[in-house]
Backbone as a printed PyTorch tensor [residue, N CA C, xyz], in Angstrom:
tensor([[[ 98.1600, 108.3450, 165.9510],
         [ 99.5810, 108.6650, 165.8340],
         [100.4270, 107.7520, 166.7480]],

        [[ 99.9890, 107.5850, 167.9920],
         [100.7180, 106.7350, 168.9350],
         [100.6950, 105.3020, 168.4470]],

        [[ 99.5670, 104.8730, 167.8950],
         [ 99.4670, 103.5090, 167.3970],
         [100.4410, 103.2630, 166.2420]],

        [[100.6090, 104.2580, 165.3910],
         [101.5400, 104.1380, 164.2630],
         [102.9860, 104.0300, 164.7750]],

        [[103.3340, 104.8100, 165.7890],
         [104.6840, 104.7600, 166.3530],
         [104.9470, 103.3990, 166.9950]],

        [[103.9640, 102.8840, 167.7170],
         [104.1280, 101.5630, 168.3320],
         [104.2640, 100.4770, 167.2700]],

        [[103.4650, 100.5700, 166.2140],
         [103.5520,  99.5900, 165.1280],
         [104.9170,  99.6550, 164.4490]],

        [[105.3960, 100.8660, 164.1790],
         [106.6960, 101.0420, 163.5400],
         [107.8200, 100.5180, 164.4370]],

        [[107.7110, 100.7690, 165.7300],
         [108.7180, 100.2610, 166.6740],
         [108.7090,  98.7370, 166.6970]],

        [[107.5320,  98.1390, 166.6690],
         [107.4540,  96.6830, 166.6550],
         [108.0390,  96.0940, 165.3770]],

        [[107.7450,  96.7010, 164.2430],
         [108.2830,  96.2050, 162.9730],
         [109.7970,  96.3440, 162.9450]],

        [[110.3130,  97.4790, 163.3770],
         [111.7720,  97.6630, 163.3940],
         [112.4310,  96.7160, 164.3940]],

        [[111.7640,  96.4430, 165.4880],
         [112.3060,  95.4850, 166.4520],
         [112.4190,  94.0860, 165.8650]],

        [[111.3970,  93.6800, 165.1300],
         [111.4310,  92.3500, 164.4890],
         [112.4830,  92.3240, 163.3930]],

        [[112.5620,  93.3850, 162.6040],
         [113.5520,  93.4310, 161.5190],
         [114.9820,  93.4620, 162.0250]],

        [[115.1710,  93.9620, 163.2480],
         [116.5360,  94.0000, 163.7790],
         [117.0780,  92.5910, 164.0820]],

        [[116.2000,  91.6160, 164.2160],
         [116.6180,  90.2380, 164.4670],
         [116.9380,  89.4800, 163.1860]],

        [[116.5820,  90.0210, 162.0360],
         [116.8150,  89.3200, 160.7680],
         [118.3050,  89.0540, 160.5110]],

        [[119.2000,  90.0400, 160.6570],
         [120.6200,  89.7380, 160.4290],
         [121.1680,  88.6650, 161.3680]],

        [[120.7250,  88.6680, 162.6150],
         [121.1720,  87.6390, 163.5620],
         [120.6720,  86.2590, 163.1540]],

        [[119.4500,  86.2020, 162.6770],
         [118.9090,  84.9150, 162.2210],
         [119.6550,  84.4190, 160.9880]],

        [[120.0000,  85.3120, 160.0770],
         [120.7570,  84.9150, 158.8830],
         [122.1540,  84.4250, 159.2540]],

        [[122.8040,  85.0960, 160.1930],
         [124.1230,  84.6360, 160.6330],
         [124.0470,  83.2710, 161.3080]],

        [[123.0440,  83.0630, 162.1230],
         [122.8730,  81.7600, 162.7730],
         [122.6170,  80.6720, 161.7460]],

        [[121.8490,  80.9790, 160.7220],
         [121.5600,  80.0000, 159.6830],
         [122.8310,  79.6500, 158.9160]],

        [[123.6470,  80.6460, 158.6060],
         [124.8780,  80.4010, 157.8570],
         [125.8280,  79.5000, 158.6360]],

        [[125.8120,  79.5710, 159.9470],
         [126.6860,  78.7130, 160.7470],
         [126.2460,  77.2580, 160.7090]],

        [[124.9880,  77.0020, 160.4320],
         [124.4630,  75.6490, 160.4540],
         [124.3620,  74.9900, 159.0780]],

        [[124.4010,  75.7800, 158.0180],
         [124.2470,  75.2480, 156.6670],
         [125.5640,  74.6200, 156.2170]],

        [[125.4820,  73.4470, 155.6260],
         [126.6700,  72.7550, 155.1160],
         [127.0140,  73.2720, 153.7260]],

        [[128.2770,  73.6140, 153.5080],
         [128.7310,  74.1270, 152.2130],
         [129.7270,  73.1500, 151.5960]],

        [[129.7860,  73.1530, 150.2840],
         [130.7520,  72.2800, 149.6170],
         [132.1460,  72.9060, 149.6090]],

        [[132.2390,  74.2050, 149.7000],
         [133.5370,  74.8670, 149.7430],
         [133.8990,  75.2070, 151.1940]],

        [[135.1900,  75.2730, 151.5130],
         [135.5780,  75.5840, 152.8850],
         [135.2190,  77.0340, 153.2490]],

        [[135.0890,  77.2870, 154.5270],
         [134.7580,  78.6360, 154.9840],
         [135.9390,  79.5730, 154.7650]],

        [[135.6170,  80.8460, 154.5570],
         [136.6500,  81.8420, 154.3870],
         [137.2860,  82.1460, 155.7280]],

        [[138.6050,  82.2030, 155.7500],
         [139.3200,  82.5280, 156.9830],
         [139.9510,  83.8940, 156.8210]],

        [[139.5380,  84.8190, 157.6500],
         [140.0690,  86.1670, 157.5680],
         [141.5060,  86.2070, 158.1000]],

        [[141.7360,  85.5630, 159.2400],
         [143.0790,  85.4870, 159.8270],
         [143.3950,  84.0110, 160.0280]],

        [[144.0750,  83.3710, 159.0750],
         [144.2700,  81.9270, 159.1650],
         [145.2800,  81.5010, 160.2420]],

        [[146.1490,  82.4020, 160.6640],
         [147.1620,  82.1510, 161.6840],
         [147.8150,  80.7750, 161.5240]],

        [[147.5310,  79.8690, 162.4290],
         [148.2370,  78.5750, 162.4300],
         [147.3860,  77.4530, 161.8210]],

        [[146.2690,  77.7820, 161.2320],
         [145.4210,  76.7240, 160.6790],
         [146.0440,  76.0260, 159.4820]],

        [[146.7010,  76.7860, 158.6230],
         [147.2630,  76.2080, 157.4090],
         [148.7190,  76.5890, 157.2650]],

        [[149.5230,  76.1610, 158.1930],
         [150.9410,  76.4340, 158.1010],
         [151.6770,  75.1520, 157.7260]],

        [[152.7900,  75.2840, 157.0380],
         [153.5510,  74.0660, 156.7110],
         [154.1180,  73.4430, 157.9830]],

        [[154.1500,  72.1340, 158.0180],
         [154.7270,  71.4780, 159.1810],
         [155.7720,  70.4770, 158.7130]],

        [[156.6690,  70.1970, 159.6040],
         [157.7350,  69.2420, 159.3340],
         [157.4790,  67.9770, 160.1240]],

        [[157.5580,  66.8480, 159.4610],
         [157.3690,  65.5630, 160.1180],
         [158.6530,  65.1870, 160.8520]],

        [[158.5470,  64.7450, 162.0800],
         [159.7610,  64.3520, 162.8120],
         [160.4450,  63.1450, 162.1760]],

        [[161.7310,  63.1030, 162.2960],
         [162.5640,  62.0080, 161.7620],
         [162.5000,  61.9010, 160.2510]],

        [[162.1780,  62.9930, 159.5690],
         [162.1380,  63.0030, 158.1110],
         [163.1660,  64.0060, 157.6090]],

        [[163.7290,  63.7510, 156.4300],
         [164.6780,  64.7280, 155.8970],
         [163.9820,  66.0150, 155.4660]],

        [[164.7150,  67.1180, 155.5870],
         [164.1600,  68.4200, 155.2370],
         [165.2660,  69.2900, 154.6800]],

        [[165.0510,  69.8630, 153.5250],
         [166.0880,  70.6700, 152.8710],
         [166.1350,  72.1080, 153.3880]],

        [[165.2300,  72.4880, 154.2440],
         [165.1970,  73.8530, 154.7290],
         [166.3830,  74.1600, 155.6390]],

        [[166.7400,  73.1990, 156.4610],
         [167.8140,  73.3980, 157.4390],
         [169.1450,  72.8880, 156.8820]],

        [[170.2150,  73.4510, 157.3810],
         [171.5460,  73.1340, 156.8510],
         [171.9210,  71.6790, 157.0790]],

        [[171.5310,  71.0920, 158.2110],
         [171.9050,  69.6930, 158.4720],
         [170.9270,  68.7000, 157.8750]],

        [[169.8480,  69.1880, 157.2280],
         [168.9090,  68.3150, 156.5230],
         [167.9130,  67.5950, 157.4010]],

        [[167.8360,  67.9420, 158.6880],
         [166.8880,  67.2740, 159.5990],
         [165.7450,  68.2120, 159.9300]],

        [[164.5640,  67.6200, 160.1450],
         [163.4120,  68.4180, 160.5230],
         [163.2450,  68.5450, 162.0340]],

        [[163.9390,  67.7100, 162.7880],
         [163.8230,  67.7530, 164.2650],
         [164.4820,  69.0030, 164.8140]],

        [[163.7470,  69.7010, 165.6270],
         [164.2830,  70.9090, 166.2920],
         [163.8670,  70.9190, 167.7120]]])
């Protein structure tokens, strides 16, 4: 009985590392599509080039 509990504990211990190994592998594998961004924040925001015309502002300049 004790041997079975120890074996089960060892198997569950090894299996608990499987999700971590899969996550580590996903970070290293190269994909053709970009990664999903849950909170993109400032990664993909529109930007204004300095010294270029811009119709967003009343005076037509992008410099602020």
